[in-house]
N, C-alpha and C positions, 0 to 999 in steps of 0.2 A: 121584929125582923131585922136582920143585919144587911146593911147595904155596902159593906166593905169587903176587902179581901177577894174581890173578883175583878177580872180584867175589864177595863173600860174601853169599849169600842164605839161608843156613841156619845154625843153631847146634847143635853136638853137645852133648848132655847125658848124664850118666852117673848111674845109680842102682844101688847107693848112691853118693853123691857123694864118692868118694875115689879117689886115684890108686894106692893099694896094696891088694892083695887077698891073702887067704890061699889057699893051694892048695886047690882043690875048692869055693870059693865061687862064687856066681852073680852075674852082672852084666848090666844092660840098658843099651844105648846107643840113643839116639833122635835123629833129625834134626828139630829144631824149624824147620819150613820156612815161607817166605813164599809159595811157589808150589808147590802139591801136584802140578801138572802137569809140573814139571821132572824128576820121577823121581829123587828123592834116595835114595841108598843109603849104607850104612856100609861104609867100606873101611879097610884097615890095612896097615902095613908092619911085619913082624916077622922078624928074622934075615935081613934083606935081601930078603925076598920080599913083594910087594904082591899083595893079593887082596881079593875082595869077600865080604861076609857071605853065608852060605848056600851058597857054592861048596864049600869044604873046612873051614869052621869056622862055628860059630854057626848060629842059626836066624833067617832073615829074615822079618819081618812088616811089609811095606810099607816105610816109611822108618825102621823100627826093627830092632834086632838083639839077640837074647838069647843069652847064653853061660851055660848051666846049670851047667857044671862047669869052672872055670878051671884051666888047667895052665900050665906054664912057657912053652909055645909061644904062649900068649895075651899075653905081655908084649910091648908094642910101641907104635907110634904109630897112633892112630885118628882118622878124620875123616869128614865127609859129602861126597859128590860127586854132581853132577847128570849127566844124560845129555850136556849141553853141555860138561861139564868144569869147571863152577864148583865151588869148594871152600869148606868151612866152617873154623872154628877147629880146631886139632888138640889131642888129649888123649893124654898119656902114661900108660899103665897098666903096673904092675909086679905080677907074681904071684910070691909067695915061699912056700917051704916052711918058712921059719923060724917062730919062735914069737912074734915081735914085728913089728908094722907101725906106721907113722906115718900117722895119718889127717889128711891135709891137703887143702885145696881143690883140686879137679881143674881149675877154671877160674881165670883171673887174678883177683886181689883188687884192688878199687878203692882208690886212694890216699885216706887219711883214714878208711877203714873199720877195723873190728876183726876179727881172725882168731884162731881157736883151733886149736892143734895138739894132737892126742891121741896119746899113746904107749900102745898097748894090746896085749894078748895075745889068743889065740883065746878064752880064757875071760875076758871083760872084768872088770877089777879096777882099783881106784885105787891102783896101786903107784907109789912114787917113781920118777922118770925124769930122766935127763940129756938135755938138748937141745943139739944141735950145729948150727952154721951154717958152711958151707964148711970143715968139718973142725975148727972150734974150738968148745970148750964155751962156751955163752952163758948157760945157766941150768939149775938143778936145781929141779924141782917135786915136792912131796910127793904131789900128787894125780895125777901123770902127765899133766896138761894145762898147756899154756902159751898164754897169750893175749897177742897183740901189739895194743895199742891205737893207733889213729891210724897205720895202716900207711903207710910212705913208700917211695920207690924204693930207699932204702938197705937195706930189709928183704928185698929180693929176693935169692934165693940158693938153695943146695942144703942142705936140712935132713935130719937123721936124729935118732933117739933111741935111748937105751940103758936097759934095765931090768936091774938086778943080778939075775943068776940066769937068766932066760929068754934074755937076749941083746940084740942090736942089730937095728934095723930097716934095710931098704934105704933109700938116700937118695931124696928127692923134691925136685923143683924148685918153689919158690914164686914164682909170677910176680905182679908188681905193675904195674898200668897206671894212667895218669893219667885223671882224669874227663874226659868229653867236653866240648869247648868249644862253648858256645852261640853259634849264628850267626843273624843276622837273616834273615828270609825274603827272597827276591829282590826282591819288590815293596814291601818296607818302606820307608817314608819317614823322613827324619830328624825327630826330635822338634822342635817349635817352640822358638824361643829363650825363655828365661825372661823374664817381664815385668819392666819397669824397676822398681827399688825405689821405693816410695811415700815421700813426705816425711813424717817423723814428725809426729804431731798437735801436739806442743808447739812444734815449730819453725814449723809452718804458722800457728799462732795468733800466735806472736811476729812473724812477717812481716806478718800482717794488722794487728796493733796498731801497728807502726811505720810502715807505708806508707799505710794508709787515711787518716789525717788529712792527710798531705801531698797525696794525690790530691784529696781533697775541697776543700782550700783552693785548689789550683791551678784547679780547675773554677770555683769561685766568682769568683776574680779574672778569669778569662777572660770569664765572663758579665757582670760589672760593666763591663769594658772595652768590650765590644761594645754595651752598652745605655746608655752615658753620653750626656747631652744635648749637641748641637752649639752653637757660638757663632755668633750672627747678625752678620756683618760687612757694613756697607753697601757697595754696589758703588762703585768709583771711576770718575768720568766725566771726560772730557777736553774739556769745553765751554769756549769762549773768551769772556771777558767783553766786552761792547760798549764802544767808546771813549766817554769822557765829554767834556764841553765844554772842559775845561781842556786836555786832550790835543789837541783839534781846533785851539785857538788857537795852541798851540805849533807845530803843524805848518804853519799859515799863515805865521807869522813866519819860520820856516826857509825857506820857499819864497821870501819877499820878499828875504831877505838874499842867497840864491843868485842871484836875478835881478839885484840891484844890482851884485854883484861882476862879473857877466858883462858888464854895460853899461859899467863903468868901463874895463875893459881893451880895449875895442873902439876902435881908432883909425880 
């Protein structure tokens, strides 16, 4: 059965929040729902069989399911499902009759967070424990607790622990997910551009000191040029002087000479 490609509107939580249980322990599973009218129920697949809480296992209480006495048959994959077929996240639960369990987060751990793994027995005690990841020993802790600071994707894997004497726990998968990416709302507008940098005060003063005298002197020169007094030049007339007596006598003589020459050449 496929548990992907459908909208997730509920989240499955487990109490106590652990993926491993000792035989005979109790556990409660709840669907944290967005829409109570969707009819969310807890379902599981174990040993190849899929069924709903309250049918042949557990006790249903609305969108929650309680298992009062866990047995090996309760080991499997659990999730929430609505009447329309929408599904939640999935949770793996392992029930063991052994003496050691690994208490690890039942839900994925966010990158950058810290996570603590506890290696414990049915009678809690701080015994030294060896911790393994993907079959390889990674650390030995005298208190039976291992903390991973600033979890990254490389820390994802299959973990188990071993206590000398009581034995080894079943393996559990530690899932790591990236933090959600913040997105702008659909109607968000782009921020305005930053204002132009202002001219430093010292440079502004320097420019004023240099250019102000030049501007003032230019204005003064323009004012003097426009207001200077004009030069009075008398107008030039083209009047003709009247002839004097000497000129009149010369003209009479010229006329007599011309007359005499004309008379002599007359035959």
